[in-house]
N, C-alpha and C positions, 0 to 999 in steps of 0.2 A: 581833398580828393581822394574818391574811392579806388581801391585797388583790387583788382579780379584775379585771383588765380586760377589757373588752367593746368595747373599741376594737382592732381586728385590726391597721389599719395603723399605730397606734401601737405596738401590742406588737412587731410587727416592726422598728420604727423603734429601739427599746429593745434587740433583739436584736443588731439589726447594730451599733449603738455599741457594746455590748458584746463582740463579735466583734471589732471592729477595736480595741480598748483592752485585750482580755483581762480582762473585767470581767463579773460575773454580772448579771441584771436589778436586782437590790437595790441593787448598789453603782451601776448607771447612775442609778437613780432617786434614791438617796441623795447624789449628784455634783449632780445636776440642783435639788433641793431645796437645797443648800448653795450653790449658785450663786445660786439666788434671795431667799434668805436674804442673799447680802451684796450684792444691787443694791441701787440707792437704789429706795425705794418711788416708785410713779406719781405724779404731779402731782395736786394738788387740782383736780378737775373745775371748769369755769368757773362753774356753777353755785352751787356752794358757795364759791368765791372771791367772788361777787357777794354772797351771803347774809353772809358773815364781814363783807364792807366794808360791808353795811348796818345791820350790827347795831353794829360800831366807829363809825360816823356817828352812830347814836343815843345811844351813850353818851357821844360827845362832846359832841354838841348836850346833853344832860341837863347834863353837867359844865358847861359853859359857862352854862348858866341859873343856875347855883347859884355860882359864885363871883362875889367882888368885884374891883372894880376894883385894891384895895389886894392882893389876892390874885394878881391877874394880873401885877401890879408886882414883888411879891415872887418869882413865877416866872421872870421875864424877868431879873432881877437874878442869880437862881442860876444860869441857863444861861448868862450873860454870864460868870461866875467859873468854870463848871464847861467852857465849850466855848471854842474860838476861833473867829475869825472865817470859818474852813472848815467850822465844823461838828464839828472834830475834838478829843476829850478834850485838856484842857491838860496 
């Protein structure tokens, strides 16, 4: 599939980079795509972080309403057995 660039300044940049490195336009674009694939993804936007935290709070609230004191005690015992005083796995 052919790709047509309609952005002359970008096309000139691609050609300049290619001349500097001895690459054709397709190779320059391929290297740019590879670099983007290797780069870490952008951070989650703040509004999405807030939405996820609200959803988590709602889940925790629902769980807290449904568990008994005996279940809470059992979970605390389990955590004591599983983690040390610093919260690290034993």
